[in-house]
KOLSE-700227 format. One record per residue (C-alpha): residue in one letter; chain; x, y, z. Coordinates in steps of 0.02 Angstrom, whole numbers, plus 50000, padded with zeros to 5 digits. Example, Ala and Ser with C-alpha at 12.3 -4.5 7.8 and 13.67 -1.06 7.14 Angstrom:
residues 2
<r:A | c:A | X:50615 | Y:49775 | Z:50390>
<r:S | c:A | X:50684 | Y:49947 | Z:50357>
***
This chain:
residues 347
<r:X | c:A | X:50678 | Y:43471 | Z:49636>
<r:X | c:A | X:50726 | Y:43610 | Z:49771>
<r:X | c:A | X:50754 | Y:43503 | Z:49915>
<r:X | c:A | X:50908 | Y:43402 | Z:49935>
<r:X | c:A | X:50938 | Y:43241 | Z:50022>
<r:X | c:A | X:51054 | Y:43239 | Z:50189>
<r:X | c:A | X:51217 | Y:43245 | Z:50156>
<r:X | c:A | X:51289 | Y:43092 | Z:50124>
<r:X | c:A | X:51122 | Y:43028 | Z:50083>
<r:X | c:A | X:51128 | Y:42880 | Z:49919>
<r:X | c:A | X:50991 | Y:42854 | Z:49822>
<r:X | c:A | X:50972 | Y:42666 | Z:49762>
<r:X | c:A | X:50850 | Y:42565 | Z:49642>
<r:X | c:A | X:50797 | Y:42434 | Z:49754>
<r:X | c:A | X:50695 | Y:42270 | Z:49745>
<r:X | c:A | X:50593 | Y:42264 | Z:49889>
<r:X | c:A | X:50514 | Y:42422 | Z:49989>
<r:X | c:A | X:50578 | Y:42350 | Z:50156>
<r:X | c:A | X:50727 | Y:42277 | Z:50103>
<r:X | c:A | X:50792 | Y:42446 | Z:49993>
<r:X | c:A | X:50737 | Y:42566 | Z:50135>
<r:X | c:A | X:50847 | Y:42479 | Z:50263>
<r:X | c:A | X:50971 | Y:42455 | Z:50149>
<r:X | c:A | X:50986 | Y:42665 | Z:50108>
<r:X | c:A | X:50979 | Y:42672 | Z:50309>
<r:X | c:A | X:51141 | Y:42562 | Z:50321>
<r:X | c:A | X:51228 | Y:42645 | Z:50176>
<r:X | c:A | X:51210 | Y:42817 | Z:50233>
<r:X | c:A | X:51301 | Y:42725 | Z:50410>
<r:X | c:A | X:51436 | Y:42683 | Z:50298>
<r:X | c:A | X:51366 | Y:42456 | Z:50316>
<r:X | c:A | X:51395 | Y:42394 | Z:50149>
<r:X | c:A | X:51255 | Y:42254 | Z:50117>
<r:X | c:A | X:51163 | Y:42201 | Z:49973>
<r:X | c:A | X:50955 | Y:42191 | Z:50002>
<r:X | c:A | X:50984 | Y:41985 | Z:49970>
<r:X | c:A | X:51089 | Y:41978 | Z:50116>
<r:X | c:A | X:50967 | Y:42083 | Z:50217>
<r:X | c:A | X:50829 | Y:41976 | Z:50167>
<r:X | c:A | X:50916 | Y:41819 | Z:50216>
<r:X | c:A | X:50973 | Y:41880 | Z:50376>
<r:X | c:A | X:50806 | Y:41940 | Z:50429>
<r:X | c:A | X:50714 | Y:41773 | Z:50408>
<r:X | c:A | X:50610 | Y:41865 | Z:50248>
<r:X | c:A | X:50545 | Y:41750 | Z:50160>
<r:X | c:A | X:50401 | Y:41640 | Z:50181>
<r:X | c:A | X:50215 | Y:41614 | Z:50116>
<r:X | c:A | X:50056 | Y:41658 | Z:50170>
<r:X | c:A | X:49858 | Y:41668 | Z:50101>
<r:X | c:A | X:49726 | Y:41773 | Z:50198>
<r:X | c:A | X:49562 | Y:41798 | Z:50157>
<r:X | c:A | X:49486 | Y:41908 | Z:50257>
<r:X | c:A | X:49295 | Y:41946 | Z:50277>
<r:X | c:A | X:49251 | Y:42100 | Z:50157>
<r:X | c:A | X:49406 | Y:42106 | Z:50070>
<r:X | c:A | X:49496 | Y:41999 | Z:49917>
<r:X | c:A | X:49602 | Y:41848 | Z:49951>
<r:X | c:A | X:49793 | Y:41906 | Z:49981>
<r:X | c:A | X:49934 | Y:41806 | Z:49937>
<r:X | c:A | X:50108 | Y:41866 | Z:50002>
<r:X | c:A | X:50292 | Y:41808 | Z:50000>
<r:X | c:A | X:50361 | Y:41884 | Z:50166>
<r:X | c:A | X:50418 | Y:41814 | Z:50323>
<r:X | c:A | X:50457 | Y:41846 | Z:50502>
<r:X | c:A | X:50317 | Y:42004 | Z:50504>
<r:X | c:A | X:50281 | Y:42084 | Z:50668>
<r:X | c:A | X:50165 | Y:41997 | Z:50767>
<r:X | c:A | X:50143 | Y:41936 | Z:50934>
<r:X | c:A | X:50253 | Y:41812 | Z:50965>
<r:X | c:A | X:50366 | Y:41874 | Z:50824>
<r:X | c:A | X:50518 | Y:41968 | Z:50824>
<r:X | c:A | X:50500 | Y:42037 | Z:50648>
<r:X | c:A | X:50612 | Y:42062 | Z:50518>
<r:X | c:A | X:50687 | Y:42241 | Z:50559>
<r:X | c:A | X:50754 | Y:42183 | Z:50732>
<r:X | c:A | X:50806 | Y:42007 | Z:50684>
<r:X | c:A | X:50902 | Y:42096 | Z:50546>
<r:X | c:A | X:50975 | Y:42208 | Z:50682>
<r:X | c:A | X:51022 | Y:42065 | Z:50809>
<r:X | c:A | X:51132 | Y:41977 | Z:50678>
<r:X | c:A | X:51236 | Y:42163 | Z:50618>
<r:X | c:A | X:51252 | Y:42232 | Z:50781>
<r:X | c:A | X:51134 | Y:42350 | Z:50737>
<r:X | c:A | X:50981 | Y:42410 | Z:50889>
<r:X | c:A | X:50839 | Y:42429 | Z:50796>
<r:X | c:A | X:50686 | Y:42488 | Z:50890>
<r:X | c:A | X:50493 | Y:42520 | Z:50820>
<r:X | c:A | X:50375 | Y:42637 | Z:50868>
<r:X | c:A | X:50203 | Y:42682 | Z:50835>
<r:X | c:A | X:50079 | Y:42808 | Z:50864>
<r:X | c:A | X:49899 | Y:42865 | Z:50863>
<r:X | c:A | X:49941 | Y:43041 | Z:50877>
<r:X | c:A | X:49996 | Y:43144 | Z:50698>
<r:X | c:A | X:50089 | Y:43289 | Z:50805>
<r:X | c:A | X:50214 | Y:43150 | Z:50879>
<r:X | c:A | X:50234 | Y:43050 | Z:50732>
<r:X | c:A | X:50280 | Y:43201 | Z:50639>
<r:X | c:A | X:50380 | Y:43269 | Z:50793>
<r:X | c:A | X:50485 | Y:43134 | Z:50791>
<r:X | c:A | X:50516 | Y:43094 | Z:50602>
<r:X | c:A | X:50591 | Y:43301 | Z:50603>
<r:X | c:A | X:50697 | Y:43274 | Z:50742>
<r:X | c:A | X:50771 | Y:43108 | Z:50660>
<r:X | c:A | X:50814 | Y:43205 | Z:50478>
<r:X | c:A | X:50898 | Y:43342 | Z:50592>
<r:X | c:A | X:51029 | Y:43193 | Z:50590>
<r:X | c:A | X:50978 | Y:43045 | Z:50493>
<r:X | c:A | X:50873 | Y:42972 | Z:50350>
<r:X | c:A | X:50728 | Y:42881 | Z:50448>
<r:X | c:A | X:50618 | Y:42739 | Z:50383>
<r:X | c:A | X:50424 | Y:42731 | Z:50384>
<r:X | c:A | X:50264 | Y:42626 | Z:50361>
<r:X | c:A | X:50143 | Y:42709 | Z:50246>
<r:X | c:A | X:49974 | Y:42660 | Z:50141>
<r:X | c:A | X:50065 | Y:42686 | Z:49985>
<r:X | c:A | X:49885 | Y:42708 | Z:49911>
<r:X | c:A | X:49909 | Y:42898 | Z:49990>
<r:X | c:A | X:50091 | Y:42922 | Z:49873>
<r:X | c:A | X:50037 | Y:43054 | Z:49751>
<r:X | c:A | X:50220 | Y:43007 | Z:49647>
<r:X | c:A | X:50168 | Y:42809 | Z:49624>
<r:X | c:A | X:49986 | Y:42875 | Z:49533>
<r:X | c:A | X:49900 | Y:42704 | Z:49601>
<r:X | c:A | X:49696 | Y:42677 | Z:49553>
<r:X | c:A | X:49592 | Y:42774 | Z:49663>
<r:X | c:A | X:49533 | Y:42672 | Z:49806>
<r:X | c:A | X:49689 | Y:42575 | Z:49806>
<r:X | c:A | X:49759 | Y:42553 | Z:49954>
<r:X | c:A | X:49922 | Y:42445 | Z:50042>
<r:X | c:A | X:49950 | Y:42502 | Z:50212>
<r:X | c:A | X:50122 | Y:42396 | Z:50227>
<r:X | c:A | X:50226 | Y:42476 | Z:50132>
<r:X | c:A | X:50400 | Y:42544 | Z:50189>
<r:X | c:A | X:50487 | Y:42693 | Z:50112>
<r:X | c:A | X:50663 | Y:42792 | Z:50165>
<r:X | c:A | X:50642 | Y:42971 | Z:50210>
<r:X | c:A | X:50788 | Y:43079 | Z:50160>
<r:X | c:A | X:50748 | Y:43259 | Z:50174>
<r:X | c:A | X:50631 | Y:43396 | Z:50260>
<r:X | c:A | X:50615 | Y:43574 | Z:50208>
<r:X | c:A | X:50512 | Y:43638 | Z:50367>
<r:X | c:A | X:50475 | Y:43801 | Z:50290>
<r:X | c:A | X:50413 | Y:43716 | Z:50129>
<r:X | c:A | X:50323 | Y:43584 | Z:50250>
<r:X | c:A | X:50397 | Y:43459 | Z:50105>
<r:X | c:A | X:50470 | Y:43296 | Z:50140>
<r:X | c:A | X:50603 | Y:43204 | Z:50013>
<r:X | c:A | X:50557 | Y:43014 | Z:49997>
<r:X | c:A | X:50672 | Y:42868 | Z:49930>
<r:X | c:A | X:50557 | Y:42718 | Z:49865>
<r:X | c:A | X:50620 | Y:42566 | Z:49747>
<r:X | c:A | X:50635 | Y:42686 | Z:49604>
<r:X | c:A | X:50789 | Y:42768 | Z:49561>
<r:X | c:A | X:50707 | Y:42934 | Z:49611>
<r:X | c:A | X:50697 | Y:43045 | Z:49741>
<r:X | c:A | X:50516 | Y:43131 | Z:49776>
<r:X | c:A | X:50441 | Y:43281 | Z:49864>
<r:X | c:A | X:50273 | Y:43261 | Z:49961>
<r:X | c:A | X:50210 | Y:43366 | Z:50065>
<r:X | c:A | X:50176 | Y:43352 | Z:50250>
<r:X | c:A | X:50015 | Y:43340 | Z:50236>
<r:X | c:A | X:50022 | Y:43191 | Z:50098>
<r:X | c:A | X:50126 | Y:43089 | Z:50198>
<r:X | c:A | X:50018 | Y:43125 | Z:50347>
<r:X | c:A | X:49875 | Y:43049 | Z:50252>
<r:X | c:A | X:49998 | Y:42906 | Z:50196>
<r:X | c:A | X:50051 | Y:42872 | Z:50382>
<r:X | c:A | X:49879 | Y:42873 | Z:50478>
<r:X | c:A | X:49786 | Y:42784 | Z:50347>
<r:X | c:A | X:49657 | Y:42670 | Z:50417>
<r:X | c:A | X:49614 | Y:42567 | Z:50255>
<r:X | c:A | X:49616 | Y:42381 | Z:50305>
<r:X | c:A | X:49693 | Y:42243 | Z:50343>
<r:X | c:A | X:49852 | Y:42316 | Z:50375>
<r:X | c:A | X:49822 | Y:42527 | Z:50428>
<r:X | c:A | X:50005 | Y:42599 | Z:50443>
<r:X | c:A | X:49983 | Y:42674 | Z:50621>
<r:X | c:A | X:50137 | Y:42804 | Z:50613>
<r:X | c:A | X:50279 | Y:42651 | Z:50630>
<r:X | c:A | X:50455 | Y:42711 | Z:50612>
<r:X | c:A | X:50596 | Y:42602 | Z:50657>
<r:X | c:A | X:50763 | Y:42695 | Z:50722>
<r:X | c:A | X:50938 | Y:42627 | Z:50700>
<r:X | c:A | X:51073 | Y:42628 | Z:50816>
<r:X | c:A | X:51252 | Y:42580 | Z:50727>
<r:X | c:A | X:51358 | Y:42601 | Z:50864>
<r:X | c:A | X:51400 | Y:42420 | Z:50892>
<r:X | c:A | X:51388 | Y:42354 | Z:50703>
<r:X | c:A | X:51486 | Y:42225 | Z:50656>
<r:X | c:A | X:51477 | Y:42097 | Z:50511>
<r:X | c:A | X:51347 | Y:41947 | Z:50550>
<r:X | c:A | X:51433 | Y:41790 | Z:50593>
<r:X | c:A | X:51410 | Y:41606 | Z:50484>
<r:X | c:A | X:51323 | Y:41537 | Z:50632>
<r:X | c:A | X:51192 | Y:41695 | Z:50621>
<r:X | c:A | X:51186 | Y:41651 | Z:50436>
<r:X | c:A | X:51168 | Y:41474 | Z:50449>
<r:X | c:A | X:51039 | Y:41508 | Z:50615>
<r:X | c:A | X:50932 | Y:41634 | Z:50495>
<r:X | c:A | X:50930 | Y:41480 | Z:50361>
<r:X | c:A | X:50857 | Y:41374 | Z:50482>
<r:X | c:A | X:50723 | Y:41497 | Z:50580>
<r:X | c:A | X:50661 | Y:41506 | Z:50388>
<r:X | c:A | X:50650 | Y:41324 | Z:50342>
<r:X | c:A | X:50559 | Y:41301 | Z:50496>
<r:X | c:A | X:50444 | Y:41432 | Z:50471>
<r:X | c:A | X:50401 | Y:41368 | Z:50316>
<r:X | c:A | X:50399 | Y:41186 | Z:50363>
<r:X | c:A | X:50306 | Y:41202 | Z:50515>
<r:X | c:A | X:50202 | Y:41347 | Z:50525>
<r:X | c:A | X:50079 | Y:41399 | Z:50673>
<r:X | c:A | X:49926 | Y:41397 | Z:50565>
<r:X | c:A | X:49879 | Y:41327 | Z:50405>
<r:X | c:A | X:49856 | Y:41471 | Z:50299>
<r:X | c:A | X:50063 | Y:41500 | Z:50316>
<r:X | c:A | X:50209 | Y:41421 | Z:50240>
<r:X | c:A | X:50213 | Y:41271 | Z:50150>
<r:X | c:A | X:50044 | Y:41205 | Z:50208>
<r:X | c:A | X:49993 | Y:41373 | Z:50156>
<r:X | c:A | X:50042 | Y:41355 | Z:49976>
<r:X | c:A | X:49948 | Y:41180 | Z:49957>
<r:X | c:A | X:49788 | Y:41265 | Z:50053>
<r:X | c:A | X:49806 | Y:41394 | Z:49921>
<r:X | c:A | X:49802 | Y:41281 | Z:49765>
<r:X | c:A | X:49634 | Y:41192 | Z:49848>
<r:X | c:A | X:49570 | Y:41385 | Z:49887>
<r:X | c:A | X:49614 | Y:41471 | Z:49713>
<r:X | c:A | X:49476 | Y:41360 | Z:49595>
<r:X | c:A | X:49351 | Y:41417 | Z:49724>
<r:X | c:A | X:49360 | Y:41597 | Z:49680>
<r:X | c:A | X:49231 | Y:41611 | Z:49529>
<r:X | c:A | X:49101 | Y:41542 | Z:49627>
<r:X | c:A | X:49131 | Y:41636 | Z:49806>
<r:X | c:A | X:49178 | Y:41836 | Z:49733>
<r:X | c:A | X:49100 | Y:41953 | Z:49662>
<r:X | c:A | X:49145 | Y:41986 | Z:49454>
<r:X | c:A | X:49238 | Y:42144 | Z:49493>
<r:X | c:A | X:49318 | Y:42082 | Z:49655>
<r:X | c:A | X:49388 | Y:41930 | Z:49564>
<r:X | c:A | X:49450 | Y:42016 | Z:49433>
<r:X | c:A | X:49561 | Y:42133 | Z:49575>
<r:X | c:A | X:49609 | Y:41961 | Z:49669>
<r:X | c:A | X:49697 | Y:41900 | Z:49495>
<r:X | c:A | X:49773 | Y:42070 | Z:49473>
<r:X | c:A | X:49836 | Y:42064 | Z:49652>
<r:X | c:A | X:49910 | Y:41902 | Z:49649>
<r:X | c:A | X:50018 | Y:41934 | Z:49501>
<r:X | c:A | X:50074 | Y:42108 | Z:49596>
<r:X | c:A | X:50119 | Y:41998 | Z:49738>
<r:X | c:A | X:50223 | Y:41887 | Z:49647>
<r:X | c:A | X:50306 | Y:41988 | Z:49505>
<r:X | c:A | X:50455 | Y:42117 | Z:49531>
<r:X | c:A | X:50337 | Y:42231 | Z:49495>
<r:X | c:A | X:50260 | Y:42213 | Z:49665>
<r:X | c:A | X:50415 | Y:42239 | Z:49747>
<r:X | c:A | X:50477 | Y:42064 | Z:49783>
<r:X | c:A | X:50621 | Y:42058 | Z:49667>
<r:X | c:A | X:50530 | Y:41924 | Z:49557>
<r:X | c:A | X:50457 | Y:41770 | Z:49593>
<r:X | c:A | X:50390 | Y:41800 | Z:49766>
<r:X | c:A | X:50547 | Y:41827 | Z:49820>
<r:X | c:A | X:50639 | Y:41667 | Z:49765>
<r:X | c:A | X:50745 | Y:41755 | Z:49665>
<r:X | c:A | X:50821 | Y:41845 | Z:49813>
<r:X | c:A | X:50834 | Y:41711 | Z:49937>
<r:X | c:A | X:50921 | Y:41628 | Z:49788>
<r:X | c:A | X:51052 | Y:41749 | Z:49771>
<r:X | c:A | X:51072 | Y:41763 | Z:49965>
<r:X | c:A | X:51102 | Y:41565 | Z:49997>
<r:X | c:A | X:51245 | Y:41610 | Z:49857>
<r:X | c:A | X:51313 | Y:41754 | Z:49985>
<r:X | c:A | X:51267 | Y:41621 | Z:50116>
<r:X | c:A | X:51406 | Y:41483 | Z:50056>
<r:X | c:A | X:51547 | Y:41600 | Z:50046>
<r:X | c:A | X:51495 | Y:41662 | Z:50234>
<r:X | c:A | X:51476 | Y:41490 | Z:50306>
<r:X | c:A | X:51601 | Y:41380 | Z:50196>
<r:X | c:A | X:51461 | Y:41273 | Z:50134>
<r:X | c:A | X:51467 | Y:41257 | Z:49936>
<r:X | c:A | X:51317 | Y:41159 | Z:49949>
<r:X | c:A | X:51204 | Y:41297 | Z:49973>
<r:X | c:A | X:51253 | Y:41348 | Z:49812>
<r:X | c:A | X:51153 | Y:41191 | Z:49729>
<r:X | c:A | X:51010 | Y:41235 | Z:49828>
<r:X | c:A | X:51008 | Y:41414 | Z:49788>
<r:X | c:A | X:50992 | Y:41360 | Z:49604>
<r:X | c:A | X:50831 | Y:41261 | Z:49670>
<r:X | c:A | X:50771 | Y:41401 | Z:49749>
<r:X | c:A | X:50796 | Y:41491 | Z:49581>
<r:X | c:A | X:50694 | Y:41380 | Z:49501>
<r:X | c:A | X:50548 | Y:41394 | Z:49617>
<r:X | c:A | X:50561 | Y:41587 | Z:49579>
<r:X | c:A | X:50518 | Y:41525 | Z:49401>
<r:X | c:A | X:50368 | Y:41417 | Z:49439>
<r:X | c:A | X:50300 | Y:41550 | Z:49569>
<r:X | c:A | X:50306 | Y:41678 | Z:49386>
<r:X | c:A | X:50224 | Y:41561 | Z:49275>
<r:X | c:A | X:50075 | Y:41549 | Z:49430>
<r:X | c:A | X:50070 | Y:41722 | Z:49428>
<r:X | c:A | X:50071 | Y:41764 | Z:49237>
<r:X | c:A | X:49927 | Y:41602 | Z:49228>
<r:X | c:A | X:49813 | Y:41713 | Z:49357>
<r:X | c:A | X:49844 | Y:41872 | Z:49293>
<r:X | c:A | X:49763 | Y:41785 | Z:49124>
<r:X | c:A | X:49628 | Y:41722 | Z:49204>
<r:X | c:A | X:49563 | Y:41921 | Z:49243>
<r:X | c:A | X:49442 | Y:41938 | Z:49132>
<r:X | c:A | X:49451 | Y:41799 | Z:49040>
<r:X | c:A | X:49291 | Y:41696 | Z:48969>
<r:X | c:A | X:49398 | Y:41531 | Z:49036>
<r:X | c:A | X:49442 | Y:41606 | Z:49219>
<r:X | c:A | X:49374 | Y:41465 | Z:49310>
<r:X | c:A | X:49501 | Y:41353 | Z:49198>
<r:X | c:A | X:49640 | Y:41456 | Z:49213>
<r:X | c:A | X:49621 | Y:41464 | Z:49399>
<r:X | c:A | X:49629 | Y:41272 | Z:49404>
<r:X | c:A | X:49782 | Y:41272 | Z:49290>
<r:X | c:A | X:49876 | Y:41390 | Z:49418>
<r:X | c:A | X:49804 | Y:41286 | Z:49559>
<r:X | c:A | X:49901 | Y:41131 | Z:49476>
<r:X | c:A | X:50065 | Y:41228 | Z:49465>
<r:X | c:A | X:50040 | Y:41281 | Z:49660>
<r:X | c:A | X:50017 | Y:41098 | Z:49712>
<r:X | c:A | X:50177 | Y:41055 | Z:49628>
<r:X | c:A | X:50259 | Y:41211 | Z:49707>
<r:X | c:A | X:50205 | Y:41153 | Z:49870>
<r:X | c:A | X:50312 | Y:41010 | Z:49862>
<r:X | c:A | X:50469 | Y:41085 | Z:49787>
<r:X | c:A | X:50457 | Y:41187 | Z:49928>
<r:X | c:A | X:50439 | Y:41068 | Z:50048>
<r:X | c:A | X:50602 | Y:40978 | Z:49972>
<r:X | c:A | X:50677 | Y:41132 | Z:49968>
<r:X | c:A | X:50643 | Y:41201 | Z:50147>
<r:X | c:A | X:50682 | Y:41024 | Z:50210>
<r:X | c:A | X:50867 | Y:41023 | Z:50132>
<r:X | c:A | X:50891 | Y:41202 | Z:50197>
<r:X | c:A | X:50845 | Y:41163 | Z:50366>
<r:X | c:A | X:50960 | Y:41004 | Z:50361>
<r:X | c:A | X:51109 | Y:41115 | Z:50297>
<r:X | c:A | X:51088 | Y:41239 | Z:50432>
<r:X | c:A | X:51073 | Y:41099 | Z:50584>
<r:X | c:A | X:51235 | Y:41040 | Z:50520>
<r:X | c:A | X:51323 | Y:41196 | Z:50561>
<r:X | c:A | X:51489 | Y:41277 | Z:50493>
<r:X | c:A | X:51629 | Y:41177 | Z:50440>
<r:X | c:A | X:51763 | Y:41125 | Z:50562>
<r:X | c:A | X:51914 | Y:41233 | Z:50564>
***
């Protein structure tokens, strides 16, 4: 590889595209932090069941995703670490490219892309997912080549044209719209104990009292009811793809850290116990890890349904598991909300 990263840039193998990219940015600015702590501080765990007309059903485990009235994960993390994070998007290819190259004169950049257009991922033709985030670690204007950091251990050379395809993709349901973020570490600081508890409380309330029934614990229960309807509602090819996608979105291969982000969140709670002086969080962390195991069982069951002669039975089995998970999630998030509301122990 002829193109070198910016001086001081270190490559890490990461769990999740957003937390991994943010860790690359934070570490470059001499702010060591785990992906697990980033995920928890940003209230980044949740649940969504979504079925948009013309698209296969989608099941995901992220929370605090930017939308009207919601700050969004990246800005929330910045606020709790004293880092000023700003997000941008543009319809202009030229402006997006100029902004990226300007940033790369001094520091790595974090951008949103459609992973279906990234050559090094070698995804099936026609596959698109526009809410993928990467760190760009360098550029060569002469050869029109970028150096990209993704979740794997390697750095990848990507042409300006290929990255533009990935940034400017219009594929639904989440076109990247040339989004990027900037980070100012001038006032960075460690998160305070109260902020860690605040983040836990926000995550718990979002899971227990979401604005619509497709989200949070109600969303898990809804998914349990709707999963058995897929064989009648979806064409055969789309059904197989939807089953495969459920596995990817739960399993570590899809960038969740495994167990639909629950393993990462369990580790966060272990760190949170040390920061807040609340050892009870460690006990709850064990239960969150167990929920991750249960989510993995759902992932394997749904994956086995794809192409099976017994697809309906497998999906009913997965739905039964989801119904149990919904109750387990309700109990755990209620416990976490209570622990967060109690505040930090008196000195």
